[in-house]
C-alpha positions as a LaTeX table, in Angstrom:
\begin{tabular}{lrrr}
\hline
Residue & $x$ (\AA) & $y$ (\AA) & $z$ (\AA) \\
\hline
Unk1 & 32.34 & 117.23 & 66.47 \\
Unk2 & 33.25 & 116.40 & 62.86 \\
Unk3 & 32.14 & 113.23 & 61.10 \\
Unk4 & 35.77 & 112.09 & 61.15 \\
Unk5 & 35.95 & 112.64 & 64.91 \\
Unk6 & 32.71 & 110.70 & 65.49 \\
Unk7 & 34.07 & 107.83 & 63.37 \\
Unk8 & 37.37 & 107.87 & 65.25 \\
Unk9 & 35.70 & 107.80 & 68.65 \\
Unk10 & 33.37 & 104.99 & 67.64 \\
Unk11 & 36.24 & 102.93 & 66.28 \\
Unk12 & 38.30 & 103.31 & 69.44 \\
Unk13 & 35.33 & 102.16 & 71.48 \\
Unk14 & 35.54 & 98.78 & 69.78 \\
Unk15 & 38.95 & 98.00 & 71.27 \\
Unk16 & 39.98 & 96.92 & 74.73 \\
Unk17 & 42.43 & 99.78 & 74.88 \\
Unk18 & 39.71 & 102.40 & 74.81 \\
Unk19 & 39.83 & 103.03 & 78.62 \\
Unk20 & 43.35 & 104.34 & 78.09 \\
Unk21 & 42.29 & 107.27 & 75.94 \\
Unk22 & 42.83 & 109.54 & 78.91 \\
Unk23 & 46.29 & 108.13 & 79.67 \\
Unk24 & 49.04 & 110.69 & 79.57 \\
Unk25 & 52.31 & 110.60 & 77.70 \\
Unk26 & 55.25 & 111.93 & 79.68 \\
Unk27 & 57.41 & 113.90 & 77.22 \\
Unk28 & 60.73 & 113.35 & 78.97 \\
Unk29 & 60.51 & 109.68 & 79.86 \\
Unk30 & 57.84 & 108.10 & 77.65 \\
Unk31 & 54.86 & 106.02 & 78.71 \\
Unk32 & 54.69 & 104.57 & 82.20 \\
Unk33 & 52.45 & 101.79 & 83.47 \\
Unk34 & 50.69 & 101.52 & 86.84 \\
Unk35 & 53.95 & 100.51 & 88.50 \\
Unk36 & 55.96 & 103.34 & 86.96 \\
Unk37 & 57.70 & 101.19 & 84.34 \\
Unk38 & 58.45 & 102.81 & 80.99 \\
Unk39 & 57.79 & 101.32 & 77.58 \\
Unk40 & 61.27 & 100.96 & 76.11 \\
Unk41 & 61.51 & 97.62 & 74.29 \\
Unk42 & 59.21 & 96.12 & 71.67 \\
Unk43 & 59.63 & 92.51 & 70.61 \\
Unk44 & 57.85 & 91.70 & 67.37 \\
Unk45 & 57.13 & 88.13 & 66.29 \\
Unk46 & 57.05 & 87.98 & 62.50 \\
Unk47 & 56.06 & 84.33 & 62.09 \\
Unk48 & 54.64 & 81.54 & 64.24 \\
Unk49 & 56.55 & 78.92 & 62.27 \\
Unk50 & 59.85 & 77.31 & 63.23 \\
Unk51 & 61.95 & 74.58 & 61.63 \\
Unk52 & 63.03 & 73.26 & 65.06 \\
Unk53 & 60.85 & 71.32 & 67.49 \\
Unk54 & 62.69 & 72.07 & 70.71 \\
Unk55 & 61.26 & 70.06 & 73.55 \\
Unk56 & 60.85 & 73.07 & 75.87 \\
Unk57 & 59.23 & 75.33 & 73.27 \\
Unk58 & 57.51 & 73.57 & 70.35 \\
Unk59 & 57.38 & 69.85 & 71.23 \\
Unk60 & 56.68 & 67.68 & 68.21 \\
Unk61 & 53.80 & 65.85 & 69.87 \\
Unk62 & 51.85 & 69.14 & 69.85 \\
Unk63 & 53.40 & 71.02 & 66.91 \\
Unk64 & 53.40 & 68.05 & 64.56 \\
Unk65 & 52.60 & 67.61 & 60.88 \\
Unk66 & 48.92 & 68.36 & 61.40 \\
Unk67 & 49.40 & 71.53 & 63.44 \\
Unk68 & 47.69 & 74.50 & 61.79 \\
Unk69 & 49.96 & 77.52 & 61.59 \\
Unk70 & 48.68 & 80.95 & 60.58 \\
Unk71 & 47.83 & 81.75 & 57.01 \\
Unk72 & 49.96 & 84.45 & 55.40 \\
Unk73 & 46.98 & 86.80 & 55.30 \\
Unk74 & 46.72 & 86.58 & 59.08 \\
Unk75 & 50.27 & 87.82 & 59.64 \\
Unk76 & 51.01 & 91.50 & 59.94 \\
Unk77 & 52.43 & 92.79 & 56.67 \\
Unk78 & 55.80 & 94.50 & 56.61 \\
Unk79 & 54.02 & 97.81 & 56.08 \\
Unk80 & 51.86 & 97.19 & 59.16 \\
Unk81 & 54.86 & 96.19 & 61.27 \\
Unk82 & 56.75 & 99.29 & 60.15 \\
Unk83 & 53.81 & 101.55 & 60.96 \\
Unk84 & 53.31 & 99.98 & 64.37 \\
Unk85 & 57.02 & 100.34 & 65.11 \\
Unk86 & 57.03 & 104.01 & 64.11 \\
Unk87 & 54.14 & 104.77 & 66.43 \\
Unk88 & 55.76 & 102.81 & 69.27 \\
Unk89 & 59.01 & 104.72 & 68.81 \\
Unk90 & 57.12 & 108.00 & 69.01 \\
Unk91 & 55.89 & 106.82 & 72.42 \\
Unk92 & 59.32 & 105.99 & 73.82 \\
Unk93 & 60.38 & 102.61 & 72.39 \\
Unk94 & 64.11 & 102.55 & 71.70 \\
Unk95 & 64.78 & 98.84 & 71.13 \\
Unk96 & 63.17 & 96.59 & 68.53 \\
Unk97 & 63.78 & 92.86 & 68.45 \\
Unk98 & 62.46 & 90.56 & 65.73 \\
Unk99 & 61.45 & 87.12 & 66.94 \\
Unk100 & 59.26 & 84.19 & 65.92 \\
Unk101 & 58.92 & 81.26 & 65.77 \\
Unk102 & 62.06 & 81.43 & 63.70 \\
Unk103 & 62.10 & 84.92 & 62.14 \\
Unk104 & 64.46 & 83.99 & 59.29 \\
Unk105 & 61.71 & 81.75 & 57.89 \\
Unk106 & 59.71 & 84.87 & 57.00 \\
Unk107 & 60.26 & 85.51 & 53.30 \\
Unk108 & 61.89 & 88.87 & 52.59 \\
Unk109 & 62.90 & 89.50 & 56.18 \\
Unk110 & 65.76 & 91.69 & 54.88 \\
Unk111 & 63.19 & 94.13 & 53.49 \\
Unk112 & 61.53 & 94.39 & 56.89 \\
Unk113 & 64.89 & 94.99 & 58.56 \\
Unk114 & 65.61 & 97.82 & 56.11 \\
Unk115 & 62.23 & 99.41 & 56.85 \\
Unk116 & 62.80 & 99.28 & 60.60 \\
Unk117 & 66.42 & 100.42 & 60.37 \\
Unk118 & 65.18 & 103.62 & 58.71 \\
Unk119 & 63.19 & 104.54 & 61.83 \\
Unk120 & 64.88 & 106.94 & 64.24 \\
Unk121 & 63.86 & 108.34 & 67.60 \\
Unk122 & 62.35 & 111.85 & 67.70 \\
Unk123 & 65.83 & 113.26 & 68.41 \\
Unk124 & 67.32 & 111.42 & 65.43 \\
Unk125 & 69.02 & 108.54 & 67.28 \\
Unk126 & 69.08 & 105.14 & 65.50 \\
Unk127 & 67.18 & 102.32 & 67.19 \\
Unk128 & 68.76 & 99.26 & 68.76 \\
Unk129 & 67.57 & 96.74 & 66.16 \\
Unk130 & 68.20 & 93.06 & 66.92 \\
Unk131 & 66.97 & 89.61 & 65.95 \\
Unk132 & 66.78 & 86.31 & 67.81 \\
Unk133 & 67.32 & 83.14 & 65.78 \\
Unk134 & 68.15 & 79.45 & 66.00 \\
Unk135 & 70.90 & 80.17 & 63.48 \\
Unk136 & 69.85 & 77.64 & 60.88 \\
Unk137 & 69.57 & 80.14 & 58.02 \\
Unk138 & 72.03 & 82.71 & 59.30 \\
Unk139 & 75.14 & 81.69 & 57.32 \\
Unk140 & 73.33 & 82.53 & 54.06 \\
Unk141 & 71.49 & 85.61 & 55.39 \\
Unk142 & 73.94 & 87.32 & 57.74 \\
Unk143 & 75.54 & 89.66 & 55.19 \\
Unk144 & 72.19 & 90.71 & 53.70 \\
Unk145 & 70.73 & 91.37 & 57.14 \\
Unk146 & 73.72 & 93.48 & 58.11 \\
Unk147 & 73.54 & 95.41 & 54.84 \\
Unk148 & 69.85 & 96.06 & 55.49 \\
Unk149 & 70.69 & 97.65 & 58.84 \\
Unk150 & 70.32 & 94.92 & 61.46 \\
Unk151 & 72.48 & 95.71 & 64.48 \\
Unk152 & 73.02 & 92.37 & 66.19 \\
Unk153 & 71.70 & 88.85 & 66.66 \\
Unk154 & 71.09 & 86.47 & 69.52 \\
Unk155 & 71.53 & 82.77 & 68.70 \\
Unk156 & 70.11 & 79.85 & 70.65 \\
Unk157 & 72.46 & 76.99 & 71.51 \\
Unk158 & 71.36 & 74.56 & 74.21 \\
Unk159 & 74.13 & 71.99 & 73.94 \\
Unk160 & 77.58 & 71.48 & 72.43 \\
Unk161 & 77.14 & 67.72 & 72.28 \\
Unk162 & 75.86 & 66.89 & 68.84 \\
Unk163 & 73.71 & 63.89 & 69.65 \\
Unk164 & 72.08 & 65.72 & 72.54 \\
Unk165 & 71.57 & 68.93 & 70.59 \\
Unk166 & 69.94 & 67.05 & 67.75 \\
Unk167 & 67.64 & 65.31 & 70.21 \\
Unk168 & 66.73 & 68.62 & 71.85 \\
Unk169 & 65.87 & 70.40 & 68.59 \\
Unk170 & 64.19 & 67.15 & 67.49 \\
Unk171 & 64.91 & 67.71 & 63.80 \\
Unk172 & 68.46 & 66.35 & 63.79 \\
Unk173 & 70.05 & 69.76 & 63.20 \\
Unk174 & 73.78 & 69.53 & 64.01 \\
Unk175 & 75.69 & 71.73 & 66.45 \\
Unk176 & 78.32 & 72.42 & 63.80 \\
Unk177 & 75.91 & 74.50 & 61.76 \\
Unk178 & 74.93 & 76.70 & 64.72 \\
Unk179 & 78.60 & 77.33 & 65.47 \\
Unk180 & 79.03 & 78.27 & 61.80 \\
Unk181 & 76.13 & 80.71 & 62.20 \\
Unk182 & 77.89 & 82.41 & 65.10 \\
Unk183 & 81.03 & 82.84 & 63.01 \\
Unk184 & 79.00 & 84.14 & 60.04 \\
Unk185 & 77.16 & 86.65 & 62.18 \\
Unk186 & 80.38 & 87.98 & 63.69 \\
Unk187 & 82.01 & 88.23 & 60.26 \\
Unk188 & 79.03 & 90.22 & 58.97 \\
Unk189 & 79.29 & 92.67 & 61.85 \\
Unk190 & 76.16 & 91.53 & 63.70 \\
Unk191 & 77.80 & 91.65 & 67.09 \\
Unk192 & 78.27 & 91.24 & 69.84 \\
Unk193 & 76.64 & 87.90 & 69.05 \\
Unk194 & 74.83 & 86.76 & 72.17 \\
Unk195 & 74.45 & 83.03 & 72.73 \\
Unk196 & 71.42 & 81.85 & 74.71 \\
Unk197 & 71.25 & 78.50 & 76.52 \\
Unk198 & 68.05 & 77.35 & 78.20 \\
Unk199 & 68.97 & 75.04 & 81.07 \\
Unk200 & 66.78 & 72.16 & 82.19 \\
Unk201 & 67.75 & 69.95 & 85.11 \\
Unk202 & 68.81 & 66.50 & 83.96 \\
Unk203 & 68.78 & 67.51 & 80.31 \\
Unk204 & 71.77 & 69.79 & 79.74 \\
Unk205 & 72.84 & 71.25 & 83.10 \\
Unk206 & 75.90 & 69.00 & 83.08 \\
Unk207 & 77.27 & 71.20 & 80.26 \\
Unk208 & 77.39 & 74.49 & 82.17 \\
Unk209 & 81.15 & 74.46 & 82.58 \\
Unk210 & 81.69 & 72.97 & 79.12 \\
Unk211 & 79.75 & 75.81 & 77.51 \\
Unk212 & 81.55 & 78.42 & 79.59 \\
Unk213 & 84.92 & 76.98 & 78.57 \\
Unk214 & 83.95 & 76.93 & 74.91 \\
Unk215 & 83.11 & 80.65 & 74.85 \\
Unk216 & 85.71 & 81.79 & 77.39 \\
Unk217 & 88.07 & 84.10 & 75.54 \\
Unk218 & 85.53 & 84.78 & 72.78 \\
Unk219 & 83.63 & 88.03 & 72.22 \\
Unk220 & 80.25 & 86.31 & 72.45 \\
Unk221 & 78.32 & 86.82 & 75.73 \\
Unk222 & 76.99 & 83.45 & 76.90 \\
Unk223 & 73.65 & 83.68 & 78.70 \\
Unk224 & 72.08 & 80.89 & 80.72 \\
Unk225 & 68.29 & 81.11 & 80.94 \\
Unk226 & 66.25 & 79.47 & 83.65 \\
Unk227 & 63.68 & 77.04 & 82.25 \\
Unk228 & 60.42 & 78.99 & 82.32 \\
Unk229 & 56.76 & 78.06 & 82.69 \\
Unk230 & 55.68 & 79.82 & 79.51 \\
Unk231 & 52.51 & 78.43 & 77.98 \\
Unk232 & 51.31 & 74.94 & 78.81 \\
Unk233 & 52.86 & 72.62 & 76.22 \\
Unk234 & 56.32 & 72.08 & 77.70 \\
Unk235 & 55.35 & 70.22 & 80.88 \\
Unk236 & 57.15 & 72.70 & 83.13 \\
Unk237 & 57.92 & 71.74 & 86.72 \\
Unk238 & 59.84 & 73.74 & 89.29 \\
Unk239 & 62.19 & 70.82 & 89.96 \\
Unk240 & 63.49 & 71.16 & 86.39 \\
Unk241 & 64.77 & 74.70 & 86.99 \\
Unk242 & 68.52 & 75.19 & 87.45 \\
Unk243 & 68.83 & 78.35 & 89.60 \\
Unk244 & 71.11 & 81.05 & 88.22 \\
Unk245 & 72.99 & 81.17 & 91.53 \\
Unk246 & 73.97 & 77.54 & 90.97 \\
Unk247 & 75.19 & 78.34 & 87.46 \\
Unk248 & 77.46 & 81.13 & 88.69 \\
Unk249 & 78.70 & 78.97 & 91.57 \\
Unk250 & 79.61 & 76.07 & 89.29 \\
Unk251 & 81.56 & 78.25 & 86.89 \\
Unk252 & 83.23 & 80.26 & 89.66 \\
Unk253 & 84.61 & 77.10 & 91.25 \\
Unk254 & 86.89 & 76.78 & 88.22 \\
Unk255 & 86.93 & 80.27 & 86.74 \\
Unk256 & 86.17 & 82.93 & 89.37 \\
Unk257 & 83.64 & 85.51 & 88.20 \\
Unk258 & 83.02 & 89.11 & 89.21 \\
Unk259 & 79.77 & 91.01 & 88.55 \\
Unk260 & 79.41 & 93.56 & 85.76 \\
Unk261 & 77.20 & 96.62 & 86.20 \\
Unk262 & 74.00 & 96.71 & 84.09 \\
Unk263 & 74.36 & 98.47 & 80.77 \\
Unk264 & 70.89 & 100.01 & 81.11 \\
Unk265 & 67.80 & 99.87 & 83.37 \\
Unk266 & 65.52 & 96.90 & 82.74 \\
Unk267 & 68.31 & 94.63 & 81.49 \\
Unk268 & 67.12 & 91.03 & 81.77 \\
Unk269 & 70.50 & 89.38 & 82.32 \\
Unk270 & 72.76 & 89.73 & 85.34 \\
Unk271 & 76.24 & 89.91 & 83.86 \\
Unk272 & 79.58 & 88.54 & 85.03 \\
Unk273 & 83.16 & 88.60 & 83.71 \\
Unk274 & 86.21 & 86.49 & 84.43 \\
Unk275 & 88.20 & 87.72 & 87.42 \\
Unk276 & 91.51 & 86.95 & 85.72 \\
Unk277 & 90.73 & 89.34 & 82.87 \\
Unk278 & 90.18 & 86.69 & 80.21 \\
Unk279 & 87.76 & 88.02 & 77.57 \\
Unk280 & 84.26 & 86.66 & 77.78 \\
Unk281 & 81.04 & 87.32 & 79.58 \\
Unk282 & 78.55 & 85.13 & 81.42 \\
Unk283 & 74.94 & 86.24 & 81.80 \\
Unk284 & 72.10 & 84.66 & 83.74 \\
Unk285 & 68.41 & 85.32 & 83.19 \\
Unk286 & 66.58 & 84.42 & 86.38 \\
Unk287 & 62.89 & 84.85 & 85.66 \\
Unk288 & 62.04 & 82.03 & 88.11 \\
Unk289 & 64.41 & 82.48 & 91.04 \\
Unk290 & 65.19 & 86.18 & 90.67 \\
Unk291 & 62.20 & 87.88 & 89.06 \\
Unk292 & 62.91 & 91.22 & 87.39 \\
Unk293 & 59.32 & 92.37 & 86.91 \\
Unk294 & 60.01 & 95.56 & 88.85 \\
Unk295 & 61.88 & 97.22 & 86.00 \\
Unk296 & 60.44 & 95.33 & 83.01 \\
Unk297 & 60.17 & 97.68 & 80.03 \\
Unk298 & 59.12 & 95.13 & 77.40 \\
Unk299 & 56.00 & 94.68 & 75.31 \\
Unk300 & 55.46 & 91.98 & 72.72 \\
Unk301 & 53.50 & 91.81 & 69.49 \\
Unk302 & 52.48 & 88.44 & 68.09 \\
Unk303 & 52.76 & 87.57 & 64.41 \\
Unk304 & 49.11 & 88.43 & 63.77 \\
Unk305 & 49.27 & 91.69 & 65.67 \\
Unk306 & 48.19 & 91.09 & 69.25 \\
Unk307 & 49.91 & 93.20 & 71.88 \\
Unk308 & 51.05 & 91.41 & 75.06 \\
Unk309 & 52.43 & 93.21 & 78.09 \\
Unk310 & 53.95 & 90.11 & 79.71 \\
Unk311 & 55.62 & 86.94 & 78.48 \\
Unk312 & 53.29 & 84.98 & 80.79 \\
Unk313 & 50.08 & 86.63 & 79.54 \\
Unk314 & 46.90 & 84.74 & 78.72 \\
Unk315 & 45.44 & 87.28 & 76.33 \\
Unk316 & 46.45 & 90.25 & 74.23 \\
Unk317 & 45.00 & 93.33 & 72.57 \\
Unk318 & 44.17 & 93.11 & 68.87 \\
Unk319 & 46.14 & 95.80 & 67.04 \\
Unk320 & 45.74 & 94.19 & 63.63 \\
Unk321 & 42.02 & 95.01 & 63.62 \\
Unk322 & 42.87 & 98.61 & 64.38 \\
Unk323 & 45.58 & 98.73 & 61.72 \\
Unk324 & 43.25 & 97.31 & 59.09 \\
Unk325 & 40.22 & 99.42 & 60.00 \\
Unk326 & 41.60 & 102.64 & 58.55 \\
Unk327 & 42.59 & 104.04 & 61.94 \\
Unk328 & 44.90 & 107.04 & 62.03 \\
Unk329 & 48.30 & 106.96 & 63.73 \\
Unk330 & 46.97 & 108.94 & 66.69 \\
Unk331 & 44.32 & 106.27 & 67.24 \\
Unk332 & 46.97 & 103.56 & 67.17 \\
Unk333 & 49.07 & 105.60 & 69.60 \\
Unk334 & 46.04 & 105.99 & 71.86 \\
Unk335 & 45.52 & 102.22 & 71.87 \\
Unk336 & 49.16 & 101.53 & 72.77 \\
Unk337 & 49.07 & 104.26 & 75.40 \\
Unk338 & 45.91 & 102.91 & 76.95 \\
Unk339 & 47.15 & 99.34 & 77.19 \\
Unk340 & 50.51 & 100.29 & 78.66 \\
Unk341 & 49.02 & 102.84 & 81.03 \\
Unk342 & 46.80 & 100.11 & 82.54 \\
Unk343 & 49.58 & 97.51 & 82.74 \\
Unk344 & 50.29 & 96.01 & 86.16 \\
Unk345 & 51.81 & 92.63 & 85.17 \\
Unk346 & 54.30 & 91.07 & 87.57 \\
Unk347 & 53.74 & 87.38 & 87.06 \\
Unk348 & 57.20 & 86.15 & 87.99 \\
Unk349 & 57.08 & 87.99 & 91.31 \\
Unk350 & 53.87 & 86.24 & 92.29 \\
Unk351 & 54.51 & 82.92 & 90.53 \\
Unk352 & 53.70 & 80.69 & 93.49 \\
Unk353 & 50.31 & 82.24 & 94.05 \\
Unk354 & 49.54 & 82.34 & 90.34 \\
Unk355 & 50.50 & 78.69 & 89.91 \\
Unk356 & 48.32 & 77.71 & 92.85 \\
Unk357 & 45.31 & 79.57 & 91.48 \\
Unk358 & 45.90 & 78.68 & 87.87 \\
Unk359 & 44.01 & 75.42 & 87.84 \\
Unk360 & 43.56 & 73.28 & 84.78 \\
Unk361 & 41.52 & 75.71 & 82.70 \\
Unk362 & 43.81 & 78.73 & 82.51 \\
Unk363 & 45.50 & 78.97 & 79.14 \\
Unk364 & 48.69 & 80.95 & 78.68 \\
Unk365 & 50.34 & 82.00 & 75.46 \\
Unk366 & 53.12 & 79.74 & 74.17 \\
Unk367 & 56.63 & 81.18 & 73.84 \\
Unk368 & 56.72 & 80.17 & 70.18 \\
Unk369 & 53.72 & 82.46 & 69.62 \\
Unk370 & 55.18 & 85.71 & 70.95 \\
Unk371 & 58.90 & 85.04 & 71.10 \\
Unk372 & 61.15 & 84.90 & 74.16 \\
\hline
\end{tabular}
């Protein structure tokens, strides 16, 4: 064995992913985990910072003035993100989504978008490149992002009532500016612009019909997300969840809905359209009442380079150490392969048992850390 080979083997032994060195890559379908699920989507957090303090994600009492965010040197560089993305695409990833925190707070994000937009699948197909944002900086960045090669954006909007929305984001950011961001994104060609609403019982569930009416007739899919027990800072309780079935029932009482077939396997949202043919689409993401672990194709990378195979994970695999150790691309591919090959996550399907066994000492990663 050559000196280089000895060095490579020793380096791989330092990482949790080493048991996966014997994992196989299926040429036709990509990597599969223990439950037969392919690796298809990679969500990359590019910053842990956000300018909102939404009560269900980054409550101000925890993420206040004294909260210590990551130093810039801790974040993956654009070059590291690009390299990781290229290796992931070689293993079957076809969708990249940039998240945060708030990804538009990362300086030079347009450069990163351009780097990722230049990546194509082995057969030359462009990637599905998207970004999730609160919309605050989008009116001034939309055109540059589109020019750099971004395909589409998803914008969070949890209320149309200004006083309530400002209370929910807890930084007094007005609804008007988010609506302007939606218009700016559409004008720049970053569509279809998806609009995400997290519903919490007693907080904004009285706006279900109001939101549906606002976007009925518009080309923006409106997606209602069940309030999830991600992390431990949002005080989640099951009684606060508004089931997706209730959402569809409430809307259908006024505007009958009919189901839309999934666009692709592993799609998180169940989709509906208006029975009378009016343009518009309603989606529901039911990770609490209708778990979709069985066909989950998503992996997540945190801003400092840890790989997570589930949104509800408690720990990840350190890829930054591998990236910065001089490892070759095949070593990085072996690490990704090993982690995915051993994956058996299905938290949402076994939520009741997991919650019962969780106790007070189990720590789970916050949504603001690895994106939604």
